[in-house]
C-alpha positions as CSV (number, residue, x, y, z in Angstrom):
1,M,-39.3,1.5,-40.9
2,A,-42.5,3.5,-40.8
3,T,-43.3,6.1,-38.2
4,E,-46.0,4.7,-35.9
5,L,-48.1,5.7,-32.9
6,A,-48.1,3.4,-29.9
7,F,-49.7,3.6,-26.5
8,A,-49.2,2.6,-22.9
9,L,-51.8,2.6,-20.2
10,I,-50.4,2.9,-16.7
11,N,-52.5,0.8,-14.4
12,P,-54.3,2.2,-11.3
13,Y,-52.1,0.1,-8.9
14,T,-48.9,1.4,-10.6
15,I,-50.1,5.0,-10.3
16,S,-51.3,4.6,-6.7
17,K,-47.9,3.2,-5.7
18,S,-46.2,6.2,-7.2
19,R,-44.4,4.2,-9.9
20,T,-45.6,6.5,-12.7
21,G,-42.3,8.3,-13.1
22,G,-40.3,5.0,-13.2
23,V,-42.6,3.7,-16.0
24,I,-42.3,6.8,-18.0
25,G,-38.5,6.9,-17.6
26,R,-38.2,3.3,-18.6
27,L,-40.3,3.6,-21.7
28,L,-38.5,6.7,-22.9
29,T,-35.0,5.4,-22.4
30,R,-35.7,1.8,-23.7
31,T,-37.4,2.9,-26.9
32,G,-36.0,6.3,-27.9
33,L,-39.5,7.4,-28.9
34,E,-41.1,10.8,-28.4
35,L,-43.8,11.2,-25.8
36,V,-46.4,13.1,-27.8
37,A,-49.6,13.0,-25.6
38,A,-50.7,12.1,-22.1
39,R,-54.2,12.0,-20.5
40,M,-55.6,10.8,-17.2
41,F,-58.7,8.6,-17.4
42,G,-61.2,7.5,-14.9
43,P,-62.7,4.7,-17.0
44,G,-66.4,4.0,-16.6
45,Q,-67.8,0.5,-16.6
46,E,-68.7,0.7,-20.3
47,L,-65.1,1.5,-21.3
48,A,-63.7,-1.1,-19.1
49,D,-66.0,-3.8,-20.5
50,K,-65.2,-2.9,-24.1
51,Y,-61.5,-2.7,-23.6
52,A,-61.5,-6.1,-21.8
53,A,-63.4,-7.6,-24.7
54,L,-60.8,-6.3,-27.1
55,I,-58.0,-7.9,-25.1
56,R,-59.9,-11.2,-24.7
57,N,-60.2,-11.5,-28.5
58,D,-56.6,-10.3,-29.4
59,P,-55.0,-13.2,-31.4
60,A,-51.5,-11.7,-30.8
61,L,-51.7,-12.8,-27.2
62,E,-51.7,-16.4,-25.9
63,E,-55.0,-17.5,-24.4
64,E,-53.9,-17.6,-20.8
65,E,-52.4,-14.1,-21.0
66,R,-55.3,-12.4,-22.8
67,N,-57.8,-13.9,-20.3
68,L,-55.7,-12.8,-17.3
69,L,-55.3,-9.3,-18.7
70,A,-59.0,-9.0,-19.7
71,D,-60.0,-10.1,-16.2
72,Y,-57.6,-7.6,-14.7
73,V,-59.1,-4.8,-16.7
74,L,-62.6,-5.8,-15.6
75,R,-61.5,-5.9,-11.9
76,C,-59.1,-3.0,-11.7
77,Y,-60.1,-0.5,-14.4
78,A,-63.8,-0.4,-13.7
79,P,-65.2,1.9,-11.0
80,D,-64.8,0.8,-7.4
81,P,-67.8,-1.5,-6.7
82,K,-68.2,-0.1,-3.1
83,T,-68.2,3.6,-3.8
84,G,-68.8,3.8,-7.6
85,K,-65.8,6.2,-7.9
86,P,-63.4,5.8,-10.8
87,R,-59.9,4.6,-10.7
88,R,-57.0,6.6,-12.3
89,V,-55.5,5.3,-15.5
90,M,-52.9,7.3,-17.4
91,M,-52.6,7.0,-21.2
92,L,-49.3,7.8,-22.9
93,L,-48.9,8.1,-26.6
94,F,-45.5,7.6,-28.3
95,E,-44.5,8.4,-31.8
96,G,-41.5,7.1,-33.8
97,E,-40.1,4.5,-36.1
98,D,-41.3,1.0,-35.3
99,A,-43.0,2.4,-32.2
100,I,-45.4,-0.5,-31.5
101,V,-42.7,-3.2,-31.4
102,K,-40.4,-1.0,-29.3
103,I,-43.1,-0.3,-26.7
104,A,-44.1,-3.9,-26.6
105,K,-40.5,-5.1,-26.1
106,A,-39.9,-2.5,-23.4
107,T,-43.1,-3.7,-21.6
108,G,-42.4,-7.4,-21.7
109,K,-44.7,-10.3,-21.5
110,L,-46.8,-10.9,-18.3
111,R,-45.7,-14.4,-17.7
112,H,-42.0,-13.4,-17.8
113,S,-42.4,-10.6,-15.4
114,T,-40.2,-12.2,-12.7
115,E,-37.5,-13.3,-15.1
116,A,-36.9,-10.2,-17.2
117,S,-36.1,-7.3,-14.9
118,D,-35.0,-5.1,-17.9
119,T,-38.7,-4.7,-18.9
120,V,-41.4,-2.6,-17.3
121,R,-43.3,-5.6,-16.2
122,G,-40.2,-7.2,-15.0
123,T,-39.6,-4.3,-12.6
124,Y,-43.1,-3.2,-11.7
125,G,-45.3,-6.3,-12.5
126,D,-45.9,-9.6,-10.8
127,F,-46.8,-13.1,-12.0
128,I,-47.0,-15.7,-9.3
129,R,-48.1,-19.4,-9.6
130,D,-48.8,-21.8,-6.8
131,E,-47.3,-25.3,-6.5
132,Q,-50.1,-26.7,-8.7
133,G,-49.3,-24.2,-11.5
134,Q,-52.3,-22.0,-10.9
135,V,-51.9,-18.3,-11.2
136,R,-52.2,-16.8,-7.7
137,H,-51.5,-13.2,-8.6
138,A,-50.9,-11.2,-11.8
139,E,-50.2,-7.5,-11.9
140,S,-49.3,-6.2,-15.4
141,A,-48.1,-2.7,-14.4
142,I,-49.2,-1.3,-17.8
143,M,-51.3,-2.3,-20.8
144,V,-50.0,-2.0,-24.4
145,G,-50.8,-3.3,-27.8
146,W,-48.6,-5.8,-29.6
147,T,-49.7,-5.4,-33.2
148,P,-50.9,-2.5,-35.3
149,E,-54.4,-4.0,-35.4
150,A,-54.6,-4.2,-31.6
151,V,-53.2,-0.8,-31.1
152,G,-55.6,0.8,-33.6
153,S,-58.6,-0.9,-32.1
154,A,-57.6,0.1,-28.6
155,L,-56.8,3.7,-29.5
156,R,-60.1,4.2,-31.4
157,L,-61.9,2.9,-28.3
158,W,-60.1,5.1,-25.8
159,A,-60.4,8.2,-28.1
160,E,-64.2,7.6,-28.3
161,Y,-64.4,7.8,-24.5
162,S,-61.7,10.5,-24.0
163,E,-64.0,13.4,-23.3
164,R,-66.5,11.5,-21.2
165,D,-64.0,9.4,-19.0
166,G,-60.9,11.5,-19.2
167,G,-59.6,14.9,-18.0
168,L,-59.1,15.9,-14.4
169,V,-60.0,12.8,-12.5
170,E,-60.6,14.5,-9.2
171,S,-63.3,12.2,-8.1
172,A,-61.1,9.1,-8.2
173,V,-61.4,6.6,-5.3
174,D,-57.9,7.3,-4.0
175,V,-58.1,11.1,-4.2
176,Y,-59.3,12.6,-0.9
177,T,-61.0,15.9,-1.4
178,G,-62.8,16.4,1.9
179,A,-60.1,18.3,3.9
180,E,-60.1,22.1,4.2
181,Q,-56.5,22.2,3.1
182,Y,-57.2,20.3,-0.2
183,Q,-55.6,22.0,-3.1
184,R,-54.8,21.5,-6.8
185,T,-51.5,22.7,-8.3
186,L,-49.9,22.8,-11.7
187,V,-46.5,21.4,-12.6
188,L,-44.8,21.9,-15.9
189,I,-41.9,19.6,-16.7
190,K,-40.0,22.0,-19.0
191,P,-38.7,21.6,-22.6
192,D,-35.1,21.1,-21.5
193,N,-36.1,17.6,-20.3
194,F,-37.4,16.7,-23.8
195,R,-34.4,17.7,-26.0
196,F,-33.8,13.9,-26.5
197,P,-35.5,10.8,-25.0
198,S,-34.2,10.3,-21.5
199,A,-35.3,9.3,-18.0
200,R,-35.3,12.9,-16.8
201,P,-39.1,13.5,-17.0
202,G,-39.7,10.2,-15.1
203,N,-37.1,11.0,-12.6
204,I,-38.6,14.4,-11.8
205,I,-42.0,12.8,-11.4
206,D,-40.4,10.3,-9.0
207,I,-39.0,13.1,-6.8
208,F,-42.5,14.8,-6.7
209,S,-44.0,11.5,-5.6
210,G,-42.4,12.1,-2.2
211,S,-45.2,14.7,-1.7
212,G,-47.8,12.0,-1.2
213,L,-50.1,13.9,-3.6
214,R,-52.1,12.4,-6.4
215,I,-51.7,13.2,-10.1
216,I,-55.2,13.9,-11.4
217,G,-54.4,15.3,-14.8
218,A,-51.8,15.0,-17.5
219,K,-51.1,16.6,-20.9
220,V,-48.2,17.0,-23.3
221,H,-48.5,20.7,-24.2
222,R,-46.9,22.9,-26.8
223,M,-47.4,26.4,-25.5
224,T,-48.2,29.1,-27.9
225,V,-46.5,32.5,-27.7
226,A,-49.8,34.0,-26.7
227,E,-50.2,31.5,-23.9
228,A,-46.7,32.0,-22.7
229,E,-47.1,35.7,-22.6
230,E,-50.2,35.4,-20.5
231,F,-48.7,32.6,-18.3
232,Y,-45.5,34.5,-17.5
233,G,-47.1,38.0,-17.7
234,P,-46.7,38.6,-13.9
235,V,-43.0,37.9,-14.2
236,R,-42.6,40.7,-16.8
237,Q,-43.3,43.6,-14.5
238,V,-41.1,42.0,-11.8
239,L,-38.2,41.7,-14.2
240,R,-38.6,45.3,-15.4
241,A,-38.4,46.6,-11.8
242,K,-36.0,44.2,-10.3
243,L,-33.3,44.5,-12.9
244,K,-33.0,48.3,-12.8
245,G,-30.2,48.4,-10.2
246,M,-28.1,45.7,-11.8
247,V,-28.5,47.2,-15.3
248,G,-27.6,50.7,-14.0
249,Q,-24.4,49.4,-12.4
250,R,-23.4,47.4,-15.4
251,A,-24.2,50.2,-17.9
252,G,-22.3,52.8,-15.6
253,A,-19.3,50.5,-15.4
254,A,-19.2,50.0,-19.2
255,L,-19.4,53.7,-19.8
256,A,-16.8,54.5,-17.2
257,R,-14.4,52.1,-19.0
258,E,-15.2,53.6,-22.4
259,L,-15.1,57.3,-21.4
260,G,-12.4,57.1,-18.8
261,F,-14.2,58.7,-15.8
262,E,-16.6,57.6,-13.1
263,L,-20.3,58.4,-13.4
264,S,-22.3,59.9,-10.5
265,P,-24.7,57.7,-8.5
266,E,-27.5,59.8,-9.8
267,T,-26.4,59.1,-13.4
268,V,-26.1,55.4,-12.8
269,A,-29.6,55.3,-11.3
270,Q,-30.9,57.2,-14.4
271,L,-29.3,54.6,-16.6
272,G,-31.1,51.9,-14.7
273,E,-34.4,53.7,-15.0
274,T,-33.8,54.0,-18.8
275,F,-32.4,50.6,-19.7
276,G,-33.7,48.4,-16.8
277,P,-37.2,47.9,-18.3
278,M,-35.7,47.2,-21.7
279,Y,-33.4,44.6,-20.3
280,G,-36.3,43.1,-18.3
281,D,-38.4,42.8,-21.5
282,D,-35.5,41.1,-23.2
283,Q,-35.2,38.6,-20.4
284,F,-39.0,38.0,-20.4
285,Y,-39.0,37.2,-24.1
286,K,-36.0,34.8,-23.6
287,I,-38.3,32.9,-21.2
288,I,-41.0,32.9,-23.9
289,Q,-38.5,31.6,-26.5
290,F,-37.3,28.9,-24.1
291,M,-40.9,27.6,-23.5
292,T,-42.2,28.0,-27.1
293,G,-39.1,27.9,-29.4
294,Q,-40.2,31.2,-30.9
295,W,-39.1,34.8,-30.5
296,G,-42.2,36.6,-29.4
297,P,-41.6,40.2,-30.7
298,S,-41.1,38.9,-34.2
299,C,-44.3,36.9,-34.3
300,T,-47.5,38.2,-35.9
301,P,-50.7,38.0,-34.0
302,E,-51.7,34.9,-36.0
303,E,-48.3,33.2,-35.4
304,K,-48.7,33.8,-31.6
305,Q,-51.8,31.6,-31.6
306,K,-50.0,28.6,-33.2
307,K,-48.6,25.7,-31.2
308,G,-45.0,26.2,-30.2
309,K,-42.0,24.2,-31.3
310,E,-41.2,23.1,-27.7
311,R,-43.2,20.8,-25.5
312,C,-43.6,20.3,-21.8
313,L,-45.5,17.7,-19.7
314,A,-48.2,19.4,-17.7
315,L,-49.4,17.6,-14.5
316,V,-52.0,18.5,-12.0
317,Y,-51.3,17.3,-8.5
318,A,-54.0,17.3,-5.8
319,G,-54.1,16.8,-2.0
320,L,-53.5,18.4,1.3
321,N,-51.4,21.6,1.0
322,A,-50.5,20.7,-2.6
323,V,-49.0,24.0,-3.5
324,E,-46.6,24.2,-0.6
325,K,-45.6,20.6,-0.8
326,I,-44.7,20.7,-4.5
327,R,-42.9,24.1,-4.2
328,G,-40.8,22.7,-1.4
329,I,-39.8,19.6,-3.4
330,L,-39.2,21.8,-6.5
331,G,-36.7,24.2,-4.8
332,P,-36.0,27.9,-5.5
333,T,-35.8,29.4,-9.0
334,D,-32.0,29.5,-8.9
335,P,-30.8,25.9,-8.8
336,S,-27.5,26.9,-7.2
337,K,-29.5,27.9,-4.1
338,A,-31.6,24.7,-4.0
339,Q,-31.3,22.0,-1.4
340,P,-29.8,18.6,-2.3
341,G,-32.5,16.2,-3.4
342,S,-34.8,18.9,-4.8
343,V,-35.9,18.8,-8.4
344,R,-34.0,22.0,-9.4
345,K,-30.8,21.0,-7.6
346,E,-30.8,17.6,-9.3
347,F,-31.8,18.7,-12.8
348,G,-31.7,22.5,-13.0
349,Q,-29.0,24.4,-14.9
350,D,-29.7,28.1,-14.3
351,I,-32.5,30.4,-13.4
352,M,-34.3,29.8,-16.7
353,V,-33.3,26.3,-17.5
354,N,-34.4,24.9,-14.2
355,A,-36.2,21.7,-15.0
356,A,-39.8,22.4,-13.9
357,H,-42.3,25.0,-13.0
358,A,-44.9,24.8,-10.1
359,S,-47.6,27.2,-9.1
360,D,-46.7,29.4,-6.2
361,S,-50.2,29.9,-4.7
362,P,-53.7,28.4,-5.0
363,E,-54.7,31.6,-6.9
364,N,-51.9,31.3,-9.4
365,A,-52.6,27.5,-9.8
366,A,-56.1,28.3,-10.8
367,R,-54.9,31.0,-13.2
368,E,-52.2,28.8,-14.8
369,M,-54.5,25.8,-15.2
370,K,-57.0,28.0,-17.0
371,I,-54.3,28.9,-19.5
372,I,-52.8,25.4,-20.0
373,R,-56.2,23.6,-19.9
374,V,-54.9,20.2,-18.9
375,E,-58.4,18.8,-19.1
376,D,-58.4,19.3,-22.9
377,S,-57.8,16.1,-24.8
378,M,-55.3,15.7,-27.6
379,I,-55.9,11.9,-27.9
380,R,-58.5,12.1,-30.6
381,E,-56.3,14.4,-32.8
382,W,-53.4,11.9,-32.6
383,V,-55.5,8.8,-33.1
384,D,-57.3,10.2,-36.1
385,R,-53.9,11.0,-37.6
386,Y,-52.7,7.4,-37.5
387,Y,-55.9,5.3,-37.0
388,P,-58.8,7.1,-38.6
389,A,-62.2,5.6,-37.9
390,K,-63.1,2.8,-40.3
391,G,-65.0,4.0,-43.3
392,A,-63.8,7.6,-42.7
C-alpha cells in the first residue's frame, strides 16, 4: 500500500464542546497513522462557499449525505451572520499507508452515526430523522475526504487559504477577549506522547479542556536545536546554579569512597563550584536532545538550524487567566509531586519526560510563542508534497 496524506477538519461545534482531544485520540488509535500537521482556521465566506461546492459535487458520497454536509459547511463554517466573526475549525493532516481509507473508516458515515459508536461520528456526531423520515438534525463532528480525488481537491483549496484564513484565530466568535485578565499561553505536548500512535495527545487535551479556555492555534512542530537552546535558555542558568550543592555532595562522597577519607565541607563546596555548572550544562543538553532528537554540542551551526527528529504538538490557549489555569492543570515539573488528575501525574514519567510544557508567565508565553511561531503554516508544504497544483 502506498503512503498517503489524509485530512480531518474538526467542526466548530465539536471544538466548542471541548471534544477536540477525544477526536484526535480516536483518529490516532483507530488508524495508527502519524499526525504530521495541524492548523487552526477561521474560514471566511469564500472558503466556506468553495468547500461546500466541492462536497456537493463529490461523487463518492450519496446525494443526501453530500447535500447535508455541504449545507452544514455553509451554515457552520462561514462567519457568524450576526457578528461577522469567524468560527474555529482545526485541520489535522495524517500520513501513512492507506491513510485516506483509514481516516474515512475511523470517521464513519453520517447516516450511521447513531448505529456505529466505534467511529468518530458515532461517538460525537448526530443524525436524527422525524417520523416522516425527514432529517431533523445532522452534526457530522468532523469532515474528511473519502477518495484521493476528494482529498486532493479539498487540501489544495484549504492550502490556498491557509495564510489568509488560518493561524491564531483570536477573533473567533466564541473567544472572549474583552476582559482585563485575558491571556494567551503556549502548551507543548512533548515528544514522549508521539513515540507511537496512541490516545495520549488527545487525552492530555481532554484534561486541559477542564480549564474552560479556547484553543486558538495549533501546529505540529519539529524543534531545531537552535530553537530549543533559545526556548530552554533560562533553564540553563538555573540548572548550573541549582545543582552545585548536589554535585558537590555526590563528588565528595565518591572521592571519599575512592580515597578512604572524608573531605572537608570547604572542599565539597569547591567541588560543587567546579563541577556543578558542567553537570548543569549536561542536563540542559539532555533536555535539548529529548525535544529535538539531537545532541546539541556535536551539531554544527548549520545543523542546529535544521528541523529536529522529534515532534511535539504546539497549542495556544486563550481566555481569562490562561497561564495560571493551564499551569494548575499541568502540575509541577516533577510528576511524583503532582496532584491526581493533573496532566503530569497521569502521563509524566520523570522531571524531563513529563508529558507537556506550559508557559509559566504571560511574559514567557509571549517569548515562547515567538520562538515556536504557531501562526506559521505547514499545510502548503505537506499538500504540495502529495497533491501538487495541477499543471505544476
